[in-house]
LODOKOL-517728 format. One line per 10 residues: number of its first residue (from 1); for each residue x negated, z negated, y negated of N, C-alpha, C, O. Coordinates in nm, 4 decimals. Last residue first. Example, Ala and Ser with C-alpha at 12.3 -4.5 7.8 and 13.67 -1.06 7.14 Angstrom:
2
2) -1.2850:-0.7080:0.2250:-1.3670:-0.7140:0.1060:-1.2900:-0.7870:-0.0030:-1.3409:-0.8039:-0.1138; -1.3190:-0.7800:0.5690:-1.2300:-0.7800:0.4500:-1.3200:-0.7800:0.3300:-1.4236:-0.8465:0.3319
This chain:
208
208) -4.2475:0.5910:7.9674:-4.3917:0.6070:7.9607:-4.4709:0.4840:7.9952:-4.5939:0.4870:7.9925; -3.9744:0.5664:7.9549:-4.0299:0.6274:8.0751:-4.1816:0.6335:8.0754:-4.2402:0.6771:8.1744; -3.8523:0.4814:7.7232:-3.8534:0.3909:7.8378:-3.9286:0.4442:7.9583:-3.9447:0.3715:8.0563; -3.8132:0.6454:7.5142:-3.9312:0.5598:7.5096:-3.9531:0.4838:7.6394:-4.0606:0.4284:7.6622; -3.5759:0.7746:7.5634:-3.6962:0.8558:7.5507:-3.8235:0.7719:7.5535:-3.9298:0.8215:7.5909; -3.3214:0.6683:7.5856:-3.4184:0.6368:7.6893:-3.5474:0.7144:7.6793:-3.6225:0.7206:7.7766; -3.1434:0.6978:7.3842:-3.1498:0.8059:7.4827:-3.2536:0.7816:7.5916:-3.2717:0.8652:7.6801; -3.1622:0.4854:7.2050:-3.0327:0.5159:7.2670:-3.0382:0.6189:7.3789:-2.9462:0.6261:7.4604; -3.3766:0.2269:7.1779:-3.3794:0.3714:7.1977:-3.2526:0.4161:7.2706:-3.2378:0.3862:7.3891; -3.3818:-0.0464:7.1726:-3.3009:0.0208:7.0714:-3.2908:0.1708:7.0924:-3.2059:0.2361:7.0317
198) -3.5650:-0.1066:7.3734:-3.4256:-0.1503:7.3879:-3.3346:-0.0733:7.2932:-3.2223:-0.0386:7.3297; -3.7960:-0.0086:7.2551:-3.7465:0.0536:7.3783:-3.5991:0.0189:7.3974:-3.5184:0.1047:7.4333; -3.8167:-0.1952:7.0520:-3.7906:-0.0551:7.0166:-3.7430:0.0235:7.1383:-3.6588:0.1124:7.1258; -3.8814:-0.4173:7.2021:-3.7513:-0.4149:7.1348:-3.7164:-0.2741:7.0868:-3.5989:-0.2379:7.0816; -4.1420:-0.3460:7.2790:-4.0365:-0.3595:7.3795:-3.8990:-0.3522:7.3148:-3.8092:-0.2870:7.3681; -4.2672:-0.3545:7.0283:-4.2600:-0.2277:7.1020:-4.1508:-0.2333:7.2087:-4.0760:-0.1372:7.2269; -4.2470:-0.6274:6.9757:-4.1753:-0.5324:6.8907:-4.1622:-0.3971:6.9589:-4.0582:-0.3319:6.9486; -4.4187:-0.7236:7.1717:-4.2772:-0.7610:7.1748:-4.1942:-0.6646:7.0912:-4.0847:-0.6250:7.1310; -4.6564:-0.6069:7.0730:-4.6045:-0.5686:7.2040:-4.4566:-0.6054:7.2172:-4.3778:-0.5261:7.2688; -4.6823:-0.7388:6.8280:-4.6631:-0.5941:6.8304:-4.6076:-0.5485:6.9644:-4.5212:-0.4609:6.9693
188) -4.7206:-1.0011:6.9149:-4.6038:-0.9691:6.8326:-4.5760:-0.8196:6.8342:-4.4605:-0.7777:6.8410; -4.9651:-0.9751:7.0476:-4.8450:-1.0106:7.1220:-4.7188:-0.9782:7.0460:-4.6204:-0.9329:7.1046; -5.1278:-0.9156:6.8272:-5.1163:-0.8205:6.9389:-4.9911:-0.8484:7.0208:-4.9194:-0.7559:7.0591; -5.1074:-1.1439:6.6680:-5.0510:-1.0180:6.6193:-5.0366:-0.9147:6.7307:-4.9431:-0.8346:6.7289; -5.0808:-1.3951:6.9251:-5.1023:-1.3533:6.7873:-5.0378:-1.2210:6.7519:-4.9286:-1.1888:6.7987; -5.0012:-1.4752:7.1805:-5.1120:-1.3805:7.1652:-5.1237:-1.3215:7.0255:-5.1716:-1.2093:7.0096; -4.7854:-1.6070:7.2705:-4.9021:-1.6897:7.2392:-5.0227:-1.6046:7.2019:-5.1342:-1.6559:7.1925; -4.6045:-1.4146:7.3356:-4.5623:-1.5117:7.2342:-4.6752:-1.6054:7.1929:-4.6638:-1.6757:7.0925; -4.7222:-1.2807:7.5483:-4.7257:-1.2195:7.4149:-4.6899:-1.3179:7.3046:-4.7393:-1.3062:7.1925; -4.9025:-1.3892:7.8003:-4.7983:-1.4454:7.7142:-4.8047:-1.3804:7.5762:-4.8863:-1.4218:7.4939
178) -4.9471:-1.1789:8.0971:-4.9918:-1.2625:7.9858:-4.8720:-1.3105:7.9031:-4.7570:-1.2774:7.9318; -4.8114:-1.0080:8.2594:-4.8606:-1.1326:8.3178:-4.9060:-1.2297:8.2099:-4.9031:-1.3510:8.2306; -4.5104:-0.8397:8.1879:-4.6480:-0.8682:8.1472:-4.6890:-1.0018:8.2074:-4.6115:-1.0974:8.2069; -4.2723:-0.5790:8.2577:-4.3320:-0.7092:8.2821:-4.4731:-0.7191:8.2301:-4.5470:-0.6207:8.2279; -3.9526:-0.4390:8.2792:-4.0815:-0.4352:8.2120:-4.1438:-0.5729:8.2283:-4.0747:-0.6738:8.2140; -3.6932:-0.2470:8.4168:-3.7755:-0.3671:8.4257:-3.9114:-0.3439:8.3616:-3.9768:-0.2425:8.3862; -3.5231:-0.0302:8.4502:-3.5121:-0.1094:8.3262:-3.5956:-0.2364:8.3252:-3.5726:-0.3247:8.2426; -3.8599:0.0903:8.4459:-3.7291:0.0792:8.3798:-3.6140:0.0651:8.4787:-3.6066:0.1378:8.5778; -4.1261:-0.0339:8.4954:-4.0366:0.0184:8.5990:-3.8932:0.0093:8.5483:-3.8135:-0.0689:8.6002; -4.4230:-0.1262:8.4299:-4.3269:-0.0406:8.3602:-4.2414:0.0243:8.4671:-4.2798:0.1267:8.5236
168) -4.6374:-0.4099:8.3818:-4.5592:-0.3209:8.4678:-4.4547:-0.2476:8.3851:-4.4047:-0.2987:8.2849; -4.9571:-0.5623:8.3452:-4.8352:-0.5083:8.2842:-4.7708:-0.4084:8.3789:-4.8393:-0.3323:8.4473; -5.1601:-0.6550:8.4980:-5.1282:-0.7334:8.3785:-5.0017:-0.6842:8.3108:-4.9441:-0.7549:8.2282; -5.2659:-0.6665:8.8364:-5.1786:-0.6092:8.7334:-5.1524:-0.7077:8.6191:-5.1265:-0.8261:8.6408; -5.6202:-0.7422:8.8867:-5.4784:-0.7514:8.9230:-5.3923:-0.6991:8.8079:-5.4398:-0.6885:8.6948; -5.9431:-0.7977:9.0200:-5.8577:-0.7185:8.9314:-5.7136:-0.7247:8.9797:-5.6873:-0.7138:9.0994; -6.1217:-1.1109:9.0197:-6.0702:-0.9915:9.0856:-5.9793:-0.9198:8.9859:-5.9437:-0.9745:8.8815; -6.2271:-1.2728:8.8204:-6.2875:-1.2756:8.9528:-6.2404:-1.1593:9.0400:-6.3151:-1.1144:9.1269; -6.0102:-1.1304:8.6472:-6.0555:-1.2691:8.6502:-6.1003:-1.2946:8.7934:-6.0199:-1.3337:8.8780; -5.8987:-0.8587:8.4646:-5.9925:-0.9059:8.5654:-6.0264:-1.0526:8.5418:-6.0657:-1.0928:8.4323
158) -5.6034:-0.6497:8.4447:-5.6995:-0.7438:8.3892:-5.7869:-0.7963:8.5017:-5.7543:-0.7809:8.6194; -5.4233:-0.3500:8.3696:-5.4955:-0.4353:8.4642:-5.5829:-0.5331:8.3873:-5.6306:-0.5026:8.2780; -5.1171:-0.1749:8.3186:-5.2311:-0.2470:8.2650:-5.2910:-0.3372:8.3709:-5.2189:-0.3944:8.4527; -4.9078:-0.0604:8.4428:-4.9470:-0.0010:8.3152:-5.0613:-0.0769:8.2488:-5.0982:-0.0468:8.1353; -4.7767:0.0127:8.7585:-4.8724:-0.0681:8.6830:-4.9157:0.0068:8.5570:-4.9553:0.1232:8.5636; -4.6268:0.1743:8.9162:-4.5565:0.1058:8.8078:-4.6510:0.0242:8.7196:-4.6090:-0.0280:8.6163; -4.7855:0.2725:9.1196:-4.7520:0.3618:9.0096:-4.6795:0.2948:8.8947:-4.6708:0.3519:8.7860; -4.8076:0.1054:9.3314:-4.9058:0.0899:9.2237:-4.8755:0.1772:9.1027:-4.9333:0.1581:8.9958; -4.5617:-0.0473:9.4943:-4.5819:0.0815:9.4278:-4.6814:0.0643:9.3137:-4.6440:0.0133:9.2082; -4.5694:-0.3099:9.5660:-4.5814:-0.2109:9.6727:-4.6092:-0.0730:9.6150:-4.6734:0.0095:9.6799
148) -4.7606:-0.5305:9.3581:-4.6500:-0.4358:9.3756:-4.6749:-0.3424:9.4927:-4.7882:-0.3005:9.5162; -4.8447:-0.8326:9.3434:-4.8976:-0.7225:9.4240:-4.7834:-0.6247:9.4507:-4.7165:-0.6340:9.5537; -4.9117:-1.0643:9.0769:-4.8213:-0.9781:9.1531:-4.9005:-0.8729:9.2297:-5.0078:-0.8299:9.1874; -5.0628:-1.3921:9.0974:-5.0545:-1.2555:9.0432:-4.9650:-1.1711:9.1328:-4.9452:-1.2028:9.2501; -5.1084:-1.7364:8.9947:-5.0623:-1.6333:9.0878:-5.0538:-1.4988:9.0176:-5.0396:-1.4913:8.8956; -5.1794:-1.8919:8.7857:-5.2548:-1.9089:8.9097:-5.2235:-1.7975:9.0089:-5.3041:-1.7681:9.0972; -5.2052:-1.8687:8.4236:-5.1391:-1.8470:8.5534:-5.2366:-1.8680:8.6684:-5.3584:-1.8626:8.6514; -5.2080:-1.7669:8.1164:-5.2021:-1.8987:8.1811:-5.1299:-1.8799:8.3140:-5.0070:-1.8755:8.3174; -5.3595:-1.5638:7.8617:-5.3114:-1.5810:7.9993:-5.3086:-1.7292:8.0373:-5.3948:-1.8068:7.9962; -5.3320:-1.3643:7.5772:-5.3526:-1.5000:7.6280:-5.2834:-1.5174:7.7635:-5.1644:-1.4895:7.7778
138) -5.5110:-1.0532:7.5206:-5.3915:-1.1375:7.5250:-5.4251:-1.2715:7.5902:-5.5315:-1.2893:7.6496; -5.6299:-0.7539:7.3858:-5.6629:-0.8912:7.4236:-5.5391:-0.9797:7.4127:-5.4713:-0.9815:7.3100; -5.7477:-0.4414:7.4093:-5.6212:-0.5136:7.4132:-5.6476:-0.6540:7.4685:-5.6836:-0.6694:7.5852; -6.0166:-0.3476:7.1924:-5.9678:-0.3866:7.3246:-5.8384:-0.4674:7.3154:-5.8216:-0.5504:7.2261; -5.7579:-0.1337:7.0550:-5.8443:-0.1735:7.1664:-5.9633:-0.2541:7.1148:-6.0074:-0.2308:7.0023; -5.4630:-0.2175:6.8869:-5.6016:-0.1747:6.8742:-5.6824:-0.2244:6.9934:-5.6766:-0.3422:7.0287; -5.1307:-0.0867:6.8944:-5.2264:-0.1919:6.9276:-5.3676:-0.1351:6.9229:-5.3885:-0.0173:6.9520; -4.9497:0.1172:6.8634:-4.9968:0.0473:6.7427:-5.0825:-0.0757:6.7721:-5.1040:-0.1591:6.6842; -4.8270:0.0808:7.1943:-4.8249:0.1543:7.0671:-4.8655:0.0620:6.9515:-4.8228:-0.0531:6.9427; -4.8066:-0.0208:7.4462:-4.9320:-0.0448:7.3749:-4.9361:0.0231:7.2382:-5.0404:0.0223:7.1729
128) -4.5638:0.0633:7.5495:-4.5864:-0.0802:7.5309:-4.7075:-0.1090:7.4430:-4.7109:-0.2102:7.3731; -4.5822:0.3337:7.5974:-4.5276:0.2916:7.4686:-4.5478:0.1424:7.4444:-4.5489:0.0990:7.3292; -4.8800:0.4607:7.7391:-4.7606:0.3788:7.7562:-4.7134:0.3269:7.6210:-4.7938:0.2815:7.5397; -5.1174:0.5942:7.7254:-4.9992:0.6662:7.6789:-4.8704:0.5858:7.6964:-4.7620:0.6381:7.6708; -5.3202:0.4289:7.8328:-5.3135:0.4514:7.6881:-5.1857:0.5182:7.6395:-5.1484:0.5010:7.5235; -5.2932:0.1598:8.0370:-5.2629:0.3028:8.0358:-5.2370:0.3435:7.8917:-5.1397:0.2966:7.8325; -5.5506:-0.0893:7.9769:-5.4134:-0.0395:7.9728:-5.4056:0.1115:7.9833:-5.4980:0.1828:7.9442; -5.7011:-0.3634:8.0575:-5.7323:-0.2208:8.0683:-5.5998:-0.1482:8.0851:-5.5432:-0.1456:8.1943; -5.7093:-0.6438:7.8588:-5.6258:-0.5648:7.9486:-5.6703:-0.4198:7.9413:-5.6764:-0.3606:7.8335; -5.9007:-0.9486:7.8305:-5.8678:-0.8116:7.7926:-5.7843:-0.7442:7.9009:-5.7881:-0.7823:8.0179
118) -5.8052:-1.2842:7.7502:-5.8678:-1.1858:7.8375:-5.8219:-1.0472:7.7948:-5.7177:-1.0312:7.7312; -5.7997:-1.6296:7.6728:-5.7908:-1.4912:7.6274:-5.8642:-1.4001:7.7242:-5.9716:-1.4339:7.7740; -5.6671:-1.8665:7.9168:-5.7427:-1.8225:7.8008:-5.7226:-1.6757:7.7692:-5.6403:-1.6072:7.8300; -5.6858:-1.9458:8.2572:-5.6357:-1.9847:8.1254:-5.7271:-1.9288:8.0176:-5.8493:-1.9418:8.0256; -5.6071:-1.9459:8.5765:-5.6698:-1.8545:8.4814:-5.6080:-1.8836:8.3449:-5.4922:-1.8502:8.3199; -5.6048:-2.2861:8.7104:-5.5494:-2.1552:8.6765:-5.6414:-2.0721:8.5871:-5.7390:-2.1218:8.5309; -5.9036:-2.2297:8.9020:-5.7659:-2.1949:8.8693:-5.7000:-2.3134:8.7989:-5.7355:-2.4284:8.8249; -6.1948:-2.1118:9.0271:-6.1414:-2.1970:8.9212:-6.0030:-2.1466:8.8825:-5.9880:-2.0337:8.8358; -6.2496:-1.9248:9.2215:-6.2881:-2.0643:9.2462:-6.2323:-2.1620:9.1439:-6.2234:-2.2818:9.1707; -5.9951:-1.6908:9.3211:-6.0930:-1.7361:9.2226:-6.1260:-1.8826:9.2479:-6.0391:-1.9579:9.2917
108) -5.7661:-1.4913:9.3844:-5.8827:-1.5308:9.4633:-5.9961:-1.5668:9.3673:-6.0817:-1.4839:9.3364; -5.4420:-1.5936:9.2957:-5.5651:-1.5267:9.2552:-5.6807:-1.5807:9.3389:-5.6913:-1.7013:9.3613; -5.1801:-1.5888:9.5349:-5.2724:-1.6652:9.4510:-5.3951:-1.5816:9.4177:-5.4457:-1.5078:9.5022; -4.9110:-1.3469:9.5047:-5.0141:-1.4198:9.5784:-5.1077:-1.4914:9.4818:-5.1137:-1.4591:9.3632; -4.6050:-1.2009:9.5516:-4.6844:-1.2753:9.4543:-4.7822:-1.3625:9.5320:-4.7410:-1.4428:9.6157; -4.5094:-0.8653:9.6570:-4.5176:-1.0108:9.6677:-4.6048:-1.0693:9.5580:-4.6694:-0.9972:9.4820; -4.2666:-0.5968:9.6790:-4.3998:-0.6525:9.6611:-4.3933:-0.8037:9.6625:-4.2855:-0.8627:9.6686; -4.0195:-0.4081:9.5132:-4.0875:-0.4425:9.6384:-4.2301:-0.4893:9.6128:-4.3041:-0.4289:9.5351; -3.8071:-0.5564:9.2722:-3.9193:-0.4660:9.2959:-3.9852:-0.5055:9.4281:-4.0051:-0.6244:9.4532; -3.6014:-0.7341:9.3095:-3.5762:-0.6162:9.2269:-3.6863:-0.5122:9.2426:-3.6611:-0.3926:9.2279
98) -3.5977:-0.9826:9.4329:-3.6001:-0.8616:9.5161:-3.5639:-0.7364:9.4351:-3.5025:-0.6438:9.4880; -3.6251:-1.2229:9.3060:-3.4983:-1.1526:9.2878:-3.4884:-1.0250:9.3706:-3.3812:-0.9649:9.3779; -3.8034:-1.4415:9.5349:-3.7791:-1.3764:9.4079:-3.6439:-1.3076:9.4060:-3.5593:-1.3306:9.4925; -3.8370:-1.7629:9.6851:-3.7925:-1.6243:9.6922:-3.7724:-1.5702:9.5517:-3.7302:-1.6422:9.4612; -4.0954:-1.9892:9.7779:-3.9867:-1.9462:9.6916:-3.9626:-1.7974:9.6987:-4.0546:-1.7174:9.7158; -4.4408:-2.0462:9.7675:-4.3104:-2.0840:9.8200:-4.2023:-2.0401:9.7243:-4.2169:-2.0528:9.6028; -4.6661:-1.9387:9.6806:-4.6482:-2.0806:9.6498:-4.5175:-2.1342:9.7061:-4.4874:-2.2529:9.6939; -4.6398:-1.6720:9.7397:-4.7205:-1.7524:9.8307:-4.7095:-1.9014:9.8005:-4.7408:-1.9833:9.8869; -4.3092:-1.5440:9.6886:-4.4360:-1.5931:9.6373:-4.5074:-1.6772:9.7411:-4.4438:-1.7458:9.8211; -4.1172:-1.2368:9.7154:-4.1447:-1.3776:9.7436:-4.2840:-1.4134:9.6959:-4.3661:-1.3264:9.6667
88) -4.0412:-0.9943:9.5685:-3.9697:-1.0466:9.6850:-3.9915:-1.1957:9.7088:-3.8955:-1.2718:9.7209; -4.0168:-0.9733:9.2012:-4.0631:-0.9334:9.3339:-3.9963:-1.0155:9.4447:-3.9067:-1.0957:9.4185; -3.9443:-1.0745:8.9572:-3.8904:-0.9432:8.9926:-3.9158:-0.9095:9.1398:-3.8452:-0.8267:9.1973; -4.0913:-1.3036:8.9141:-3.9572:-1.3175:8.9711:-3.8959:-1.1847:9.0117:-3.8038:-1.1824:9.0933; -4.3133:-1.2191:8.7752:-4.3274:-1.2472:8.9176:-4.1920:-1.2583:8.9866:-4.1796:-1.2260:9.1047; -4.2126:-1.2113:8.5148:-4.2450:-1.0864:8.5827:-4.2551:-1.1084:8.7335:-4.2097:-1.0243:8.8112; -4.1858:-1.4900:8.4726:-4.0697:-1.4017:8.4614:-4.0918:-1.2674:8.5282:-4.0008:-1.2142:8.5916; -4.4447:-1.5851:8.4817:-4.3551:-1.6159:8.5929:-4.2335:-1.5248:8.5912:-4.1833:-1.4863:8.6968; -4.5070:-1.3445:8.2494:-4.5783:-1.4333:8.3418:-4.4911:-1.4624:8.4644:-4.4662:-1.3716:8.5437; -4.2011:-1.2223:8.1507:-4.3284:-1.2718:8.0995:-4.3859:-1.3718:8.1993:-4.3219:-1.4721:8.2307
78) -3.9983:-0.9400:8.1719:-4.0451:-1.0601:8.2394:-4.1835:-1.0971:8.1905:-4.2736:-1.0133:8.1888; -3.7291:-0.7840:8.0209:-3.8716:-0.8134:8.0085:-3.9024:-0.9442:8.0795:-3.8407:-1.0469:8.0514; -3.4979:-0.5345:8.0774:-3.5322:-0.6731:8.1088:-3.6838:-0.6881:8.1011:-3.7578:-0.6144:8.1663; -3.2329:-0.3284:7.9653:-3.3770:-0.3546:7.9701:-3.4061:-0.5038:7.9870:-3.3466:-0.5880:7.9197; -2.9675:-0.2490:8.1789:-3.0052:-0.3287:8.0621:-3.1553:-0.3593:8.0698:-3.2011:-0.4115:8.1714; -2.8645:-0.1098:8.3947:-2.9740:-0.0503:8.3195:-3.0118:-0.1239:8.1931:-3.0809:-0.0683:8.1078; -2.6849:-0.2191:8.5643:-2.6300:-0.1453:8.4507:-2.7384:-0.0826:8.3643:-2.7076:-0.0095:8.2702; -2.8466:-0.3635:8.7325:-2.7820:-0.2435:8.7857:-2.7254:-0.1561:8.6748:-2.7182:-0.0340:8.6887; -2.9098:-0.5780:8.5575:-3.0151:-0.4878:8.6052:-2.9556:-0.3572:8.6561:-3.0086:-0.2502:8.6263; -2.6564:-0.6907:8.5294:-2.7278:-0.6399:8.4120:-2.8365:-0.5417:8.4533:-2.8533:-0.4361:8.3923
68) -2.6036:-0.7703:8.7949:-2.5170:-0.6728:8.7285:-2.5869:-0.6107:8.6080:-2.5772:-0.4898:8.5870; -2.8023:-0.9629:8.8309:-2.8043:-0.8416:8.9125:-2.7164:-0.7326:8.8527:-2.7513:-0.6147:8.8590; -2.7085:-1.1514:8.6459:-2.8395:-1.0894:8.6275:-2.8509:-0.9612:8.7090:-2.9039:-0.8613:8.6602; -2.4634:-1.2238:8.7669:-2.4656:-1.1586:8.6352:-2.5979:-1.0879:8.6105:-2.5994:-0.9759:8.5594; -2.5489:-1.3532:9.0014:-2.4704:-1.2306:9.0078:-2.4730:-1.1535:8.8781:-2.4836:-1.0308:8.8787; -2.6934:-1.5763:8.8870:-2.7556:-1.4811:8.9794:-2.6795:-1.3486:8.9831:-2.7404:-1.2425:8.9692; -2.5682:-1.7703:8.7357:-2.6327:-1.6587:8.6662:-2.6796:-1.5476:8.7590:-2.7032:-1.4356:8.7137; -2.4668:-2.0199:8.8137:-2.3774:-1.9059:8.8018:-2.4356:-1.7840:8.7346:-2.3613:-1.7015:8.6814; -2.6340:-2.2263:8.8659:-2.5790:-2.2197:8.7307:-2.4963:-2.0934:8.7063:-2.4600:-2.0632:8.5926; -2.7197:-2.1822:9.1248:-2.6410:-2.3025:9.0975:-2.5720:-2.2965:8.9619:-2.4647:-2.3541:8.9439
58) -2.8732:-1.9489:9.0879:-2.7501:-1.9457:9.1677:-2.6599:-2.0644:9.1351:-2.5387:-2.0490:9.1197; -3.0824:-2.0466:8.9326:-3.0011:-1.9356:8.8827:-2.8688:-1.9268:8.9578:-2.7645:-1.9002:8.8980; -3.1836:-2.2429:9.1098:-3.1256:-2.2827:8.9817:-3.0363:-2.1728:8.9255:-2.9270:-2.2008:8.8763; -3.2831:-2.0882:9.3236:-3.1732:-2.1830:9.3449:-3.1058:-2.2251:9.2151:-2.9838:-2.2413:9.2109; -3.4860:-1.9441:9.1712:-3.3702:-1.8755:9.2285:-3.2561:-1.9725:9.2605:-3.1413:-1.9424:9.2277; -3.6750:-2.1526:9.0893:-3.5984:-2.0716:8.9944:-3.4731:-2.0114:9.0562:-3.3643:-2.0256:9.0002; -3.8458:-2.2953:9.2477:-3.7267:-2.3646:9.1982:-3.6314:-2.2751:9.1202:-3.5198:-2.3160:9.0882; -4.0636:-2.1397:9.3136:-3.9807:-2.1916:9.4228:-3.8543:-2.2626:9.3758:-3.7645:-2.2876:9.4562; -4.2143:-2.0689:9.0937:-4.1158:-1.9734:9.1425:-4.0194:-2.0361:9.2431:-3.9059:-1.9905:9.2566; -4.2760:-2.2808:8.8220:-4.2906:-2.2586:8.9658:-4.1778:-2.1709:9.0173:-4.0605:-2.1951:8.9885
48) -4.4231:-2.2079:8.4982:-4.3367:-2.2789:8.5910:-4.3648:-2.2401:8.7345:-4.4648:-2.1748:8.7645; -4.4293:-1.9554:8.2619:-4.4723:-2.0912:8.2933:-4.3722:-2.1596:8.3858:-4.2531:-2.1682:8.3559; -4.2110:-1.7342:8.0678:-4.3122:-1.7693:8.1666:-4.3343:-1.9187:8.1782:-4.2670:-1.9983:8.1128; -3.8741:-1.5883:8.0418:-3.9978:-1.6486:7.9922:-4.0910:-1.6894:8.1056:-4.0558:-1.6806:8.2232; -3.7088:-1.2910:8.0480:-3.7412:-1.4030:8.1364:-3.8734:-1.4632:8.0879:-3.9759:-1.3952:8.0925; -3.4678:-1.1445:7.8485:-3.6089:-1.1801:7.8572:-3.6231:-1.3032:7.9459:-3.5588:-1.4057:7.9232; -3.2472:-0.8675:7.8214:-3.2762:-0.9996:7.8768:-3.4269:-1.0217:7.8759:-3.5042:-0.9289:7.8996; -3.0430:-0.6922:7.5811:-3.1633:-0.7073:7.6615:-3.1755:-0.8508:7.7105:-3.1217:-0.9436:7.6500; -2.7969:-0.6975:7.4684:-2.8647:-0.5683:7.4762:-2.9881:-0.5737:7.5637:-3.0330:-0.4711:7.6149; -2.4993:-0.8689:7.5689:-2.6406:-0.8684:7.5341:-2.6985:-0.7293:7.5516:-2.6553:-0.6528:7.6379
38) -2.2076:-1.0672:7.5484:-2.2679:-0.9341:7.5414:-2.4148:-0.9450:7.5022:-2.4502:-1.0217:7.4127; -2.2707:-1.3793:7.7231:-2.1961:-1.2957:7.6296:-2.2623:-1.1591:7.6277:-2.3615:-1.1369:7.6970; -2.2973:-1.6890:7.8846:-2.3019:-1.5432:7.8968:-2.2144:-1.4783:7.7902:-2.0994:-1.5173:7.7698; -2.2766:-1.9580:7.8966:-2.3548:-1.9035:7.7854:-2.3551:-1.7511:7.7839:-2.4080:-1.6907:7.6907; -2.1508:-2.0205:8.1303:-2.0713:-2.0328:8.0080:-2.1451:-1.9801:7.8846:-2.0837:-1.9598:7.7798; -2.3485:-2.0051:8.3251:-2.2539:-1.8941:8.3126:-2.1736:-1.9015:8.1834:-2.1319:-1.7979:8.1317; -2.6427:-2.1397:8.1591:-2.5379:-2.1404:8.2608:-2.4436:-2.0240:8.2348:-2.4569:-1.9531:8.1351; -2.8336:-2.0609:7.9724:-2.8674:-2.1627:8.0721:-2.7698:-2.1628:8.1888:-2.8092:-2.1835:8.3036; -2.9585:-1.8506:7.7440:-2.8594:-1.8528:7.8516:-2.9070:-1.9502:7.9588:-3.0067:-1.9262:8.0268; -2.9981:-1.8420:7.3965:-3.0463:-1.8952:7.5235:-2.9318:-1.8996:7.6234:-2.8222:-1.9462:7.5921
28) -3.0409:-1.5663:7.1751:-2.9611:-1.6779:7.2244:-3.0076:-1.7151:7.3650:-3.0510:-1.6295:7.4420; -3.2368:-1.4584:6.8904:-3.2108:-1.4670:7.0351:-3.1181:-1.5832:7.0683:-3.1166:-1.6850:6.9991; -3.2480:-1.2866:6.6391:-3.1764:-1.4134:6.6584:-3.1395:-1.4264:6.8063:-3.0236:-1.4074:6.8431; -3.5363:-1.1404:6.4726:-3.4304:-1.1436:6.5732:-3.3666:-1.2827:6.5806:-3.4234:-1.3818:6.5349; -3.7614:-1.1123:6.3168:-3.6316:-1.0920:6.2545:-3.5144:-1.0947:6.3499:-3.4038:-1.0554:6.3128; -3.9913:-1.1873:6.4301:-3.9655:-1.0432:6.4273:-3.8280:-1.0121:6.3691:-3.7838:-0.8973:6.3724; -3.9658:-1.4568:6.4361:-4.0600:-1.4010:6.3387:-4.0463:-1.2500:6.3275:-4.0852:-1.1912:6.2265; -3.7970:-1.4790:6.6548:-3.7425:-1.5031:6.5205:-3.8353:-1.4500:6.4125:-3.7891:-1.4032:6.3084; -3.9794:-1.4336:6.8607:-3.8711:-1.3375:6.8380:-3.8099:-1.3555:6.6994:-3.7748:-1.2573:6.6340; -4.1379:-1.6645:6.8355:-4.1981:-1.5316:6.8204:-4.0921:-1.4259:6.7924:-4.1131:-1.3378:6.7090
18) -3.9509:-1.8665:6.8906:-4.0131:-1.8592:6.7586:-4.0739:-1.7219:6.7334:-4.0633:-1.6684:6.6231; -3.8967:-1.8122:7.1593:-3.7889:-1.8031:7.0613:-3.8457:-1.7904:6.9203:-3.7948:-1.7127:6.8395; -4.1540:-1.8635:7.2658:-4.0940:-1.7307:7.2753:-3.9828:-1.7130:7.1724:-3.9758:-1.6098:7.1058; -4.1935:-2.1346:7.2153:-4.2853:-2.0366:7.1573:-4.2254:-1.8969:7.1584:-4.2434:-1.8204:7.0636; -3.9707:-2.2459:7.3643:-3.9918:-2.2685:7.2218:-4.0784:-2.1636:7.1564:-4.0415:-2.1088:7.0525; -3.9838:-2.1750:7.6418:-3.8809:-2.1211:7.5533:-3.9166:-2.1315:7.4063:-3.8954:-2.0367:7.3307; -4.1381:-2.1311:7.8957:-4.1932:-2.1654:7.7653:-4.1001:-2.1127:7.6566:-4.1336:-2.0167:7.5872; -3.9393:-2.2644:8.1702:-4.0029:-2.1587:8.0935:-4.0500:-2.2077:7.9578:-4.0071:-2.3129:7.9105; -3.7940:-2.4227:8.3399:-3.9373:-2.4483:8.3288:-4.0105:-2.3385:8.2526:-4.1313:-2.3217:8.2692; -3.5192:-2.3617:8.3350:-3.5623:-2.4998:8.3452:-3.7097:-2.5266:8.3280:-3.7489:-2.6407:8.3038
8) -3.4428:-2.1094:8.2880:-3.4318:-2.1568:8.4251:-3.5027:-2.2895:8.4447:-3.5413:-2.3253:8.5560; -3.2996:-1.9341:8.0455:-3.3601:-2.0665:8.0621:-3.3374:-2.1133:8.2054:-3.2263:-2.1524:8.2412; -3.3452:-1.6185:7.9139:-3.2963:-1.6931:8.0292:-3.3728:-1.8245:8.0424:-3.4956:-1.8255:8.0496; -3.2343:-1.4904:7.6196:-3.3518:-1.5509:7.6815:-3.3023:-1.6445:7.7916:-3.2267:-1.7380:7.7654; -3.0888:-1.2030:7.5028:-3.0641:-1.3224:7.5833:-3.1948:-1.3679:7.6467:-3.2586:-1.2918:7.7194; -3.0223:-1.0504:7.2031:-3.1299:-1.0795:7.2976:-3.0974:-1.2091:7.3706:-3.0803:-1.3134:7.3075; -2.8696:-0.8047:7.0282:-2.8391:-0.9259:7.1039:-2.9437:-0.9440:7.2144:-2.9524:-0.8634:7.3070; -2.9498:-0.6883:6.7057:-2.9699:-0.6762:6.8491:-2.9406:-0.8098:6.9166:-2.9818:-0.9152:6.8680
C-alpha cells in the first residue's frame, strides 16, 4: 500500500512514521510537489498551528494536488491538527481546507492544553473501533476542538471540562482528535482499521 504522510512543517512525523512501519507499511513523506507520486491514502499528522499550514501547502505546490485527491475519493486521515484542517477556519487564526463545513474553536477549560490519556465515547458500529476493547482510551494533546456543522459525521466524543468530537467519519475524510501513534495497542489497532478501509475495493467498510 502506498501511504503519503503530509509534512507541513509542524507535524509529529517521527512517531507516526514509526507506528505505520510497525504495521508493516512503508510510508513516504510529501513535503513539496516534487515528492508527489501515486498514493492509496493520505495522512495529515498532528501537533502545530493551523495559521501556518495552508500558506505552506500552497507555497510548496501541494494545495491543488490535495484537493484533487479528495475529489477523487482517496481516503484521507487527519490526526489532531490534521483533522482540524478539514474545516473552514480556526479561532487561533488561519484558514482550513474548507473540505467540511464547520470551525475550530478553543476548548472552554481553565487548564490548557488538554494533555494525557482520555476515554472516547464511540459509536459502536463504526469500523474505526473494530477489535478495540472498551473503554476506548487514547492520548490527547490539543487546545482547540472541531465544531462540525453536521453532527452526523461524529463517530466519537470525549470530555475535558466540556464534550467535543474525538472522531469523524465523512468518507473519504476520516479524523481523530487524539494521537493514535502515541496510544499504544489501541492506537495501532485504529490505524490498522483505517488501512483496512483504504484496502476495501468496494467501499463496504467506509460508510459506517
